[in-house]
C-alpha positions as CSV (number, residue, x, y, z in Angstrom):
1,M,151.5,93.9,108.5
2,W,152.5,96.9,110.6
3,K,150.0,98.8,108.4
4,L,147.3,96.7,109.7
5,V,148.4,97.2,113.4
6,L,148.2,100.7,113.1
7,V,145.3,101.2,111.8
8,S,143.5,99.0,114.3
9,L,145.2,101.0,116.9
10,V,144.1,104.2,115.7
11,G,140.6,102.9,115.4
12,Q,140.8,102.1,119.3
13,C,142.1,105.4,120.1
14,A,139.1,107.0,118.4
15,G,137.0,105.5,121.0
16,V,134.0,104.5,118.8
17,I,132.0,101.3,120.1
18,Y,130.2,100.0,117.0
19,N,128.4,97.1,119.2
20,L,127.4,96.7,122.7
21,N,125.7,93.5,124.2
22,E,122.1,94.4,125.5
23,S,123.4,94.2,129.1
24,D,125.9,96.8,128.8
25,Y,123.4,98.7,126.6
26,N,121.0,98.9,129.4
27,R,123.1,100.3,131.7
28,M,122.7,103.4,129.4
29,P,120.0,106.0,130.7
30,A,117.0,105.3,128.9
31,L,116.5,107.5,126.0
32,Y,113.3,108.7,125.9
33,A,110.6,108.7,128.8
34,L,107.0,110.1,129.6
35,D,105.3,110.9,132.6
36,P,101.6,110.1,132.6
37,F,100.1,113.0,130.4
38,D,96.7,113.1,131.3
39,A,96.6,112.9,135.0
40,C,99.5,115.1,135.4
41,L,97.2,118.1,133.7
42,L,94.0,116.8,135.5
43,E,96.0,118.6,138.5
44,P,95.2,122.3,139.4
45,G,98.0,124.3,137.9
46,G,99.8,121.0,136.3
47,T,102.4,121.6,134.0
48,Y,104.1,119.0,131.5
49,C,107.0,120.0,129.6
50,L,109.1,118.0,126.8
51,V,112.6,118.4,127.6
52,D,115.9,117.6,125.6
53,A,118.9,117.2,128.4
54,D,123.1,117.0,127.7
55,L,124.4,114.0,129.7
56,H,128.3,114.7,131.4
57,S,130.4,113.3,134.2
58,G,131.9,116.0,135.4
59,G,134.8,113.8,135.9
60,K,136.2,110.4,135.2
61,S,133.3,107.8,134.3
62,D,133.4,104.6,132.5
63,L,129.7,104.8,131.4
64,M,130.1,108.4,130.6
65,R,133.1,107.1,128.0
66,M,131.1,104.3,127.0
67,I,127.8,106.3,125.8
68,R,129.9,108.4,124.1
69,G,131.7,105.8,122.3
70,Y,128.8,104.4,121.3
71,S,127.0,107.3,120.2
72,E,130.1,108.3,118.2
73,H,129.0,105.8,115.5
74,T,126.5,108.1,114.1
75,I,125.5,106.2,111.0
76,K,123.8,103.4,113.0
77,H,123.2,104.8,116.5
78,F,121.3,107.7,118.2
79,N,123.0,110.2,120.2
80,H,122.9,108.7,123.7
81,T,124.5,111.5,125.2
82,Q,121.4,113.7,124.9
83,I,118.3,112.0,126.4
84,H,114.5,113.2,125.7
85,R,111.9,113.3,128.5
86,G,108.6,114.2,129.1
87,L,108.2,115.3,132.5
88,C,105.2,116.4,135.3
89,V,106.9,119.3,136.4
90,T,104.2,119.7,139.2
91,K,104.3,116.3,140.5
92,T,107.7,114.4,139.4
93,C,109.6,117.7,140.0
94,K,107.7,119.0,143.0
95,D,110.4,119.2,145.2
96,F,112.6,121.4,143.1
97,I,110.0,124.4,142.6
98,H,110.3,126.0,145.9
99,N,109.1,129.4,145.3
100,R,110.1,129.6,141.5
101,R,107.4,130.5,139.1
102,L,106.2,127.6,136.2
103,N,105.5,130.4,133.9
104,E,109.0,131.5,133.6
105,T,111.5,130.2,131.1
106,A,114.0,130.5,133.2
107,D,112.6,129.4,136.4
108,L,111.5,126.6,134.5
109,E,114.8,125.6,133.1
110,V,116.4,125.7,136.8
111,I,113.7,123.4,138.0
112,L,113.8,120.7,135.4
113,E,117.7,120.8,135.1
114,A,117.5,120.2,139.2
115,C,114.9,117.8,138.9
116,L,116.6,115.4,136.0
117,N,120.3,116.0,137.7
118,S,118.2,114.4,140.9
119,S,117.4,111.4,139.2
120,I,120.1,110.8,136.8
121,W,122.7,110.9,139.5
122,R,121.0,108.8,142.0
123,D,120.4,105.8,139.1
124,Y,123.7,106.6,136.9
125,K,126.1,108.6,138.9
126,L,126.1,111.0,135.7
127,H,124.9,114.7,135.5
128,A,122.4,116.3,133.0
129,T,121.6,119.8,131.8
130,V,119.2,121.1,130.0
131,N,119.5,121.7,126.1
132,K,116.3,122.7,125.1
133,I,112.8,122.9,126.4
134,Q,110.7,121.7,123.5
135,Y,107.1,123.1,124.9
136,C,105.0,123.3,127.9
137,N,101.5,122.1,128.4
138,R,99.6,123.5,131.3
139,E,96.5,122.7,133.0
140,G,93.6,125.2,131.6
141,D,95.0,125.7,128.1
142,D,92.4,126.5,125.7
143,K,92.9,125.9,122.4
144,E,90.7,129.1,120.4
145,L,89.7,129.1,117.2
146,D,91.0,131.7,115.0
147,T,90.2,133.3,111.8
148,S,91.9,130.6,109.6
149,D,89.8,127.7,111.3
150,Y,87.0,129.4,110.6
151,V,87.8,129.8,107.0
152,V,88.9,126.2,106.5
153,A,85.6,125.2,108.2
154,A,83.8,127.5,105.7
155,V,85.7,125.6,102.7
156,Y,84.6,122.0,103.9
157,L,81.2,123.5,104.3
158,L,80.9,124.6,101.0
159,L,82.2,121.6,99.6
160,I,79.6,119.7,101.5
161,V,76.7,121.8,100.0
162,C,78.2,121.6,96.9
163,N,78.4,117.8,96.7
164,V,75.0,117.3,98.4
165,A,73.5,119.9,95.8
166,G,75.5,118.2,92.7
167,S,74.1,114.9,93.5
168,L,70.6,115.9,94.0
169,Y,70.6,117.7,90.7
170,D,72.1,114.7,88.8
171,V,69.6,112.0,90.6
172,Y,66.5,114.1,90.2
173,L,66.8,116.4,87.3
174,C,69.1,115.0,85.0
175,E,68.8,111.2,83.5
176,I,71.9,109.0,84.3
177,D,74.0,109.8,81.1
178,G,71.8,113.1,80.5
179,K,73.1,116.6,80.1
180,G,73.0,119.3,82.3
181,N,74.9,122.3,83.9
182,P,78.6,121.0,84.0
183,F,79.3,122.9,87.1
184,L,76.5,121.1,89.3
185,L,77.3,117.8,87.5
186,A,80.9,118.3,88.2
187,F,79.9,117.5,92.4
188,S,77.9,114.4,91.5
189,I,78.9,112.0,93.7
190,R,77.3,109.2,91.5
191,R,78.9,110.3,88.6
192,N,82.5,110.7,90.2
193,W,82.0,107.2,92.1
194,R,81.6,105.6,88.4
195,K,84.8,107.7,86.9
196,L,86.8,106.3,90.3
197,T,85.8,102.9,89.7
198,A,85.7,102.6,86.3
199,P,88.0,99.7,84.5
200,A,91.4,101.2,83.3
201,G,92.7,100.8,79.7
202,V,88.9,101.7,78.1
203,G,89.0,104.3,75.2
204,P,89.0,105.1,71.5
205,D,92.6,104.9,71.2
206,P,94.2,101.6,71.7
207,R,97.7,103.0,72.5
208,L,96.3,104.6,75.5
209,N,94.6,101.5,76.8
210,R,98.2,99.9,76.8
211,L,98.9,102.6,79.5
212,K,96.9,100.7,82.6
213,L,100.2,99.2,83.8
214,F,100.8,102.7,85.3
215,N,97.7,102.3,88.1
216,G,99.4,99.1,89.5
217,L,103.1,100.9,89.5
218,R,101.7,103.8,90.9
219,T,100.0,102.2,93.6
220,M,103.0,99.6,94.5
221,T,105.3,102.5,94.6
222,M,102.9,104.4,96.9
223,V,102.8,101.7,99.2
224,C,106.4,101.5,99.3
225,V,106.4,105.2,100.4
226,F,104.3,104.3,103.1
227,F,106.3,101.8,104.2
228,S,109.2,104.3,104.5
229,H,107.2,107.0,106.1
230,S,105.8,104.8,108.8
231,V,109.4,103.7,110.2
232,L,110.3,107.2,110.0
233,I,107.4,108.8,111.8
234,M,107.6,106.2,114.5
235,S,111.6,106.7,114.8
236,Y,111.1,110.6,114.9
237,S,108.5,110.0,117.6
238,Y,109.3,108.3,121.3
239,V,110.3,104.6,121.3
240,D,111.1,102.9,124.4
241,N,113.6,100.1,122.5
242,P,115.9,102.3,120.2
243,I,117.9,99.2,120.3
244,Y,115.5,97.6,117.7
245,I,116.4,100.3,115.2
246,E,119.9,100.4,115.7
247,K,120.1,96.8,115.2
248,S,117.8,96.8,112.1
249,Y,121.2,98.2,110.4
250,E,122.2,94.7,110.7
251,D,119.5,92.9,108.8
252,P,119.9,92.5,105.2
253,F,116.0,92.6,104.7
254,K,115.7,95.8,106.6
255,Q,118.5,97.6,104.1
256,I,115.8,97.6,101.3
257,L,113.8,99.7,103.3
258,F,117.0,102.2,104.5
259,N,118.0,102.5,101.1
260,G,114.3,102.0,99.4
261,S,113.8,106.0,98.9
262,L,115.3,105.0,95.6
263,V,111.9,103.7,94.7
264,T,110.3,107.3,95.1
265,H,112.1,108.4,92.1
266,T,109.8,106.0,90.0
267,F,107.3,108.7,90.2
268,F,109.5,110.6,88.1
269,V,110.1,108.2,85.4
270,M,106.1,107.5,85.2
271,S,105.2,111.4,85.0
272,S,107.9,112.1,82.3
273,F,107.0,109.0,80.4
274,L,103.4,110.0,80.1
275,L,104.3,113.7,79.3
276,A,106.2,112.4,76.3
277,Y,104.2,110.1,75.5
278,N,100.6,111.6,75.7
279,L,102.1,114.6,73.9
280,Q,103.1,113.0,70.8
281,I,99.4,111.7,70.6
282,H,98.4,115.0,71.2
283,S,100.6,116.8,68.2
284,E,98.7,114.2,65.9
285,R,96.0,116.3,66.3
286,D,97.3,119.6,67.3
287,S,100.8,121.0,66.2
288,L,103.2,121.7,69.1
289,T,103.7,125.4,69.4
290,W,105.4,127.9,72.0
291,C,101.9,128.7,73.8
292,Q,101.7,124.6,74.6
293,W,104.4,125.6,77.3
294,P,102.6,128.0,79.8
295,K,99.4,126.5,78.8
296,G,100.8,123.0,80.0
297,V,101.9,124.6,83.0
298,L,99.0,126.5,83.9
299,L,97.0,123.3,83.6
300,R,99.2,121.3,86.0
301,W,99.1,123.9,88.5
302,L,95.4,123.9,88.5
303,R,95.3,120.1,88.6
304,L,97.6,119.9,91.9
305,T,97.2,122.7,93.5
306,P,93.5,123.1,95.0
307,T,93.6,119.6,96.7
308,Y,97.0,120.4,97.9
309,A,96.3,123.6,99.1
310,L,93.4,122.1,100.8
311,V,95.5,119.5,102.8
312,L,98.0,122.0,103.6
313,A,95.2,124.4,105.0
314,T,93.7,121.1,106.8
315,I,97.3,120.4,108.6
316,S,97.6,124.0,109.6
317,T,94.4,124.5,111.2
318,W,92.0,121.5,112.3
319,M,94.7,119.0,112.2
320,R,96.5,120.5,115.2
321,R,93.2,120.3,117.2
322,L,92.1,116.8,116.6
323,G,93.9,115.3,119.1
324,S,96.6,115.7,122.3
325,G,99.4,114.0,124.0
326,P,103.0,114.5,125.0
327,L,104.2,114.5,121.7
328,W,101.5,116.1,119.9
329,G,102.7,119.6,119.8
330,L,106.2,117.7,118.5
331,V,104.8,115.3,116.0
332,V,101.6,117.5,114.9
333,G,101.6,120.9,115.8
334,A,105.2,121.4,114.8
335,E,104.2,120.8,111.3
336,A,100.9,122.9,111.7
337,E,103.4,126.1,112.8
338,A,105.9,125.2,109.8
339,C,102.8,125.0,107.2
340,R,101.1,128.2,108.3
341,Q,104.8,130.0,107.8
342,Y,105.7,128.6,104.6
343,W,102.6,127.5,103.1
344,W,103.6,130.0,99.7
345,A,106.7,128.1,99.3
346,H,104.5,124.6,98.8
347,V,102.0,126.2,96.3
348,L,104.7,127.9,94.2
349,Y,106.4,124.6,94.3
350,I,109.8,125.8,95.6
351,N,109.5,123.9,99.2
352,N,112.4,121.7,97.8
353,Y,114.5,124.9,98.0
354,V,113.1,126.7,100.7
355,Y,113.8,123.9,102.9
356,E,113.3,126.2,106.4
357,D,110.4,124.2,106.9
358,A,111.5,121.1,107.4
359,H,108.7,120.3,109.4
360,C,106.0,121.3,107.1
361,A,104.9,118.3,104.7
362,P,108.5,116.9,104.1
363,Q,107.6,114.2,101.9
364,A,105.9,117.3,99.1
365,W,109.8,117.4,98.2
366,Y,108.4,115.2,95.5
367,L,105.7,117.4,94.0
368,A,108.0,120.5,93.8
369,A,110.7,118.2,92.0
370,D,108.2,116.9,89.7
371,T,106.8,120.1,88.8
372,Q,110.3,121.8,88.2
373,L,111.1,119.1,85.9
374,F,107.8,118.6,84.2
375,C,108.4,122.5,83.3
376,L,112.1,121.6,82.2
377,G,110.5,118.4,80.2
378,L,107.7,120.2,78.3
379,F,110.0,123.1,77.2
380,V,112.2,120.2,75.8
381,C,109.1,118.7,74.2
382,V,108.0,122.0,72.3
383,V,111.5,123.2,71.5
384,F,113.1,120.2,70.1
385,R,110.4,118.9,67.6
386,S,112.6,116.5,65.4
387,A,113.7,112.8,66.5
388,P,117.2,113.2,66.2
389,R,117.3,116.9,67.8
390,R,115.1,115.3,70.8
391,A,117.7,112.2,70.9
392,A,120.8,114.5,71.0
393,A,119.0,116.9,73.8
394,L,118.0,114.0,76.2
395,I,121.4,112.5,75.8
396,F,122.9,115.6,76.7
397,M,120.6,116.4,79.8
398,L,121.3,112.6,81.0
399,L,125.3,113.3,81.0
400,L,124.6,116.7,82.2
401,S,122.4,115.6,85.2
402,M,125.2,112.9,86.0
403,L,127.6,115.6,86.1
404,I,125.9,118.0,88.0
405,T,125.2,114.7,90.8
406,A,128.9,114.1,90.8
407,A,129.7,117.6,91.1
408,H,127.5,118.3,94.0
409,T,128.9,115.0,95.6
410,Y,132.3,115.8,95.5
411,W,132.6,119.6,95.7
412,Q,130.2,119.7,98.9
413,G,131.3,116.3,100.5
414,L,128.2,114.8,100.5
415,D,127.3,111.1,100.8
416,A,126.5,108.8,97.9
417,V,123.0,108.3,99.2
418,V,120.7,109.8,102.0
419,I,122.1,107.8,105.1
420,Q,118.9,107.2,106.9
421,S,120.6,107.2,110.4
422,P,118.6,107.6,113.4
423,E,119.6,110.7,114.4
424,K,118.5,112.1,111.1
425,Y,115.3,110.5,111.5
426,R,114.6,112.5,114.8
427,N,115.4,115.6,113.1
428,L,113.6,115.1,109.5
429,Y,116.7,115.7,107.9
430,A,116.6,119.0,108.9
431,T,120.4,119.3,108.9
432,D,121.4,116.4,106.4
433,D,123.4,118.1,103.6
434,T,122.9,115.1,101.3
435,F,119.2,115.3,101.6
436,R,118.6,119.0,101.4
437,L,121.3,119.7,98.3
438,L,121.2,116.3,96.4
439,Y,118.2,114.3,97.1
440,I,115.0,116.9,97.2
441,R,116.1,119.0,94.6
442,G,114.6,119.5,91.1
443,H,118.1,119.6,89.1
444,T,119.9,116.8,90.9
445,N,116.6,114.3,89.7
446,L,117.0,115.3,86.1
447,S,118.8,112.0,85.2
448,T,115.5,110.0,86.2
449,Y,113.2,112.3,84.6
450,T,115.0,112.3,81.4
451,L,115.2,108.3,81.3
452,G,111.3,108.6,81.6
453,L,111.0,111.0,78.8
454,A,113.4,108.9,76.5
455,G,111.2,106.0,77.1
456,G,108.0,107.7,76.4
457,F,109.3,108.9,73.1
458,L,111.0,105.6,71.9
459,T,107.6,103.7,72.9
460,Y,105.7,106.2,71.1
461,Y,108.1,105.6,68.0
462,W,108.2,102.1,67.8
463,Q,104.6,102.1,67.7
464,Q,104.1,104.4,64.6
465,E,106.7,102.5,63.0
466,G,104.6,99.0,63.8
467,K,107.7,97.9,65.2
468,D,107.6,94.1,65.4
469,M,108.3,93.2,69.0
470,S,107.2,89.7,69.3
471,R,110.3,88.4,68.1
472,F,111.9,89.8,71.4
473,K,109.4,87.9,73.7
474,K,112.0,85.0,73.8
475,Y,114.3,87.2,75.8
476,R,111.5,87.7,78.6
477,W,114.0,86.2,80.8
478,I,115.6,89.5,81.0
479,V,112.4,91.0,82.0
480,W,112.3,88.5,84.7
481,L,115.7,89.6,85.7
482,L,114.8,93.5,86.0
483,F,113.2,92.8,89.4
484,P,116.3,91.2,91.1
485,L,118.4,93.5,89.2
486,A,116.6,96.8,90.9
487,V,116.6,94.7,94.4
488,G,120.4,94.5,94.2
489,V,120.7,97.9,93.1
490,I,118.9,99.4,96.6
491,L,120.6,96.6,98.4
492,S,124.2,98.3,97.2
493,G,123.4,101.1,99.2
494,G,124.5,99.1,102.0
495,L,128.5,100.0,101.0
496,F,127.4,103.0,102.9
497,Y,126.8,102.0,106.2
498,P,130.1,100.4,107.5
499,D,131.2,100.0,110.7
500,G,134.4,101.8,109.9
501,P,135.6,105.0,108.1
502,R,133.5,107.1,105.5
503,A,133.6,105.3,101.9
504,A,136.3,107.3,100.0
505,A,135.2,110.4,97.9
506,P,135.8,108.4,94.2
507,L,133.5,105.9,95.2
508,R,130.9,108.3,96.4
509,V,130.7,110.3,93.5
510,L,130.7,107.3,91.0
511,Y,127.8,105.6,93.0
512,A,125.6,108.9,93.4
513,A,126.1,109.8,89.8
514,L,124.9,106.2,88.7
515,Y,122.9,104.5,91.2
516,K,119.5,106.2,90.5
517,P,120.0,106.1,86.5
518,V,120.7,102.3,86.7
519,F,117.5,101.7,88.9
520,Q,115.2,103.8,86.7
521,T,116.8,102.1,83.6
522,C,115.1,99.0,85.0
523,V,111.7,100.5,85.5
524,V,111.7,102.3,81.9
525,L,112.8,98.7,80.2
526,F,109.7,97.2,82.5
527,I,107.2,99.9,81.5
528,I,108.4,99.1,77.8
529,S,107.9,95.4,78.4
530,C,104.2,96.0,79.2
531,V,103.2,98.3,76.7
532,F,104.5,95.7,74.1
533,K,103.5,92.8,76.0
534,L,106.5,91.0,76.0
535,E,106.0,88.8,79.2
536,G,102.8,88.2,81.0
537,V,103.9,87.6,84.9
538,Y,105.0,90.9,85.8
539,R,102.5,92.3,83.1
540,G,99.6,90.5,84.7
541,I,100.2,91.9,88.3
542,V,100.6,95.5,87.4
543,E,97.7,95.3,85.0
544,W,95.0,94.1,87.6
545,R,92.0,96.0,87.0
546,G,91.9,96.0,90.9
547,W,94.5,98.7,90.9
548,A,92.4,101.0,88.6
549,W,90.7,103.1,91.3
550,S,93.6,103.3,93.9
551,G,95.9,104.3,90.9
552,R,93.6,107.4,90.6
553,A,93.5,108.2,94.0
554,S,97.3,107.8,94.6
555,Y,97.7,111.3,94.7
556,G,95.5,112.0,97.4
557,A,97.0,109.0,98.9
558,F,100.5,110.6,99.1
559,L,98.6,114.0,100.4
560,L,96.6,112.3,103.2
561,H,98.8,109.6,104.5
562,T,101.3,111.7,106.9
563,L,98.0,112.9,108.4
564,F,97.3,109.6,109.6
565,Q,100.6,108.5,110.6
566,R,101.3,111.9,112.4
567,G,97.8,111.5,114.5
568,L,98.7,107.9,115.1
569,I,102.0,108.6,117.1
570,G,101.3,112.0,118.1
571,G,98.7,110.9,120.4
572,V,100.7,108.1,122.2
573,T,101.2,108.9,125.9
574,A,103.9,106.2,126.0
575,P,107.0,105.5,124.1
576,V,106.2,103.2,121.4
577,H,107.5,99.7,121.6
578,M,108.6,99.0,117.8
579,T,108.5,95.2,116.8
580,D,108.4,94.1,113.4
581,Y,104.7,93.4,114.0
582,Y,103.8,96.5,115.3
583,V,105.7,98.4,112.2
584,L,103.3,96.1,109.6
585,M,100.2,96.9,112.0
586,V,101.1,100.6,111.4
587,L,101.6,100.5,107.7
588,S,98.4,98.0,106.9
589,A,96.4,101.1,109.0
590,S,98.1,103.4,106.8
591,I,97.5,101.8,103.8
592,F,93.8,101.4,104.5
593,L,93.2,104.7,105.9
594,S,94.9,106.6,103.1
595,F,93.4,105.0,100.3
596,L,90.0,105.2,102.0
597,G,90.6,108.7,103.0
598,A,91.7,109.3,99.4
599,G,88.7,107.6,97.5
600,I,86.7,109.9,99.3
601,F,88.8,112.9,98.8
602,W,88.7,111.8,94.9
603,V,85.0,111.8,94.6
604,C,83.9,114.6,96.8
605,V,87.1,117.2,96.2
606,E,90.0,116.2,93.6
607,A,87.4,115.0,90.9
608,P,84.9,117.8,91.6
609,I,87.7,120.3,91.1
610,A,88.8,119.2,87.8
611,A,85.7,118.9,86.4
612,V,85.1,122.6,87.3
613,T,88.1,123.6,86.2
614,K,87.7,121.9,82.7
615,A,84.3,123.3,82.2
616,A,85.6,127.0,83.3
617,L,88.4,126.7,80.6
618,T,85.7,125.1,77.7
619,P,82.6,127.0,78.2
620,N,80.9,125.6,75.4
621,R,81.1,122.1,76.7
622,K,78.2,120.1,77.3
623,A,78.0,117.9,80.3
C-alpha cells in the first residue's frame, strides 16, 4: 500500500498534467494565430513574419505552471510553452518599429519580441521571447524564374509535344492494332488509355491471372496512406483547435490512425511476393544467372526514377510558385528548398539514410527502403536456387531481422512504435530517433520483405505441385479472422500511449521485434488464400474489376498526393479548424485529385517512359 502512495506522490511532484477541462485549457494563450495576410502585403512596405516564441513568467505564475505541466505530457500534448504566430509587422507591431529597419534580422527580432510581449502580458500576464523567425514576406517580393524553372518547363513542353505527336501518328498513320515506330507509339494517348483501363487478370498464363488481387490491395493500402498523411499535414499546419488533436488519443477509433502506419509495410510484402513469384515463372524460360542481378536492379531504377525525378523537379521549381499565403513557405517552400539540396539522395534511393532532408518528400522513404530490399531479395533469389537453401536463407533472414530490430530498440533506447505525438507531427519526425533509425531504414524492414518472399516462393511451389487446396475451404473462417486480427495488432500499439511512465524496455523490445511480422503474416496468408480461392467474400472485394486502373496508377498517386495536400494547407490564410468531417473532406479530395492526376500522369508520362525504355532495350521489338 505504501508503495502505491509513494508512486502517486512522485507522479504529482513531477508536475505532469494529463488532462485539462476546456475552461482551463482556454486559459492558455492560443497555440497558433495568424494576422490577415493579403491585406498586410497590399500596404506599402508591408511585412509579414512567421515567428515562434517561448513563454515564461519571470516569476511565480499558476498559469505558467499549468502550461508547463500540461506540455510535459509530450506523447499526447503539444508544447504549449511555445506559441506560433503570423504577424503583420507593419500593422500589428507598428507601435514598436520606431526607427528600426525591417530588413535587418536583429531589428526585426526586437520589434517582434516587444510586440508579442505586449499582447501576451496584457492578456495573460506572461512574457514571450522570440525563439525563431521562420521567414518574412514583404510587399513587392518577386518570385523570379531561374534556370531550373525553365528547364522543368521545357521538359513538360517536350512531353506534351511527344504525346500530341504520338497520338496523331497512331490515329492517322497506324491501324488500331497496326505496327509502327515503337518510340512514337509509346506516346499514343489512345493506346496508353486502353492499357490503363484494361481488365486485370487477362493473359496467356493462368497463374499470373490469379494476381489481380494486388490491384485492390494496392489501392486500399494507398487510401490508408492518404488518410494518415491528410491528418499529418493538417497537424503540421496551424490549427485553431489543437485540443481536437490532443483529445484524439483517447478515441479508440483514432488509435487505428495513430498506429496505422503499420499498414504501409504491406507494400513491402506485395513487392517481395511479386518478385519471388514472377522470378520463378521467368526461370522456367530462362535460367537464373548472376547477370539477372545487375539487370534487375537497372530495370527497376529505370522504371521508378524518371517519373519520380519529374515529381521532385516539379516540387523544387514550379510547385513553390503556384500559390501564396502565410504558411506557403512553411508547408510548400521548405519542401522545395530541401528537394533542391537533397534530390541526389532520392534518385540514388538512399534518402532514408540521409535524413537531413526531412522536408523533401518524407513519404518517399518507402521507395528507398523498398529498392534496397529489392536488391537484397533479388540477390537471394539468384544465389539460393534450390528450395531447401532458399528456405534456410529466408528463416535466417527473418530471425536476423527481428534480432536487428530488437537490438536497435534496446541499445538506442527507442520506442516500440513510432509515437505519433503532436510535436512530432509538427516537425515531420525530424528529431524522432525511432522514425529515423528504426521505421524508415531498409535493414530494419527486412522481416516484412522476407515474409513476402516466402509467400511468393510457397505459392509458386504449391501451384507447381498441383497441391489440392480445396480441402482447406472448410477453414475459411480462419481467413475471415485475419482482418479483425490485423486490426487488433494495430490497436495494440495503444499500449505505448500511456498517461504515465514509458513502457518498460523488455516490452518495447519484444513488441518492436514481433508486431510487424505478426501483422504482415496476416497479409501473406490473405494473399495466398486469394490466389487459391479459399474464400469468396474478401477475395471478391480485392478482385473487383474497378481496382485494375487504380492499382496501375497507384505509384503515381503515391508520388502526387502530398503535392495536393501541401498545396491545400499551404494556401490557407487562417488557422484550420479540424473536425472529423473536415478530415473526411480532405481525405476525399486527396483520393479524387491524386488518382485523377495519377491517371493522367500514367497515360502521358509513366507508361510512355516505360515503353520507350523497353523499346530501347529491345531494339528489334515490333510495336
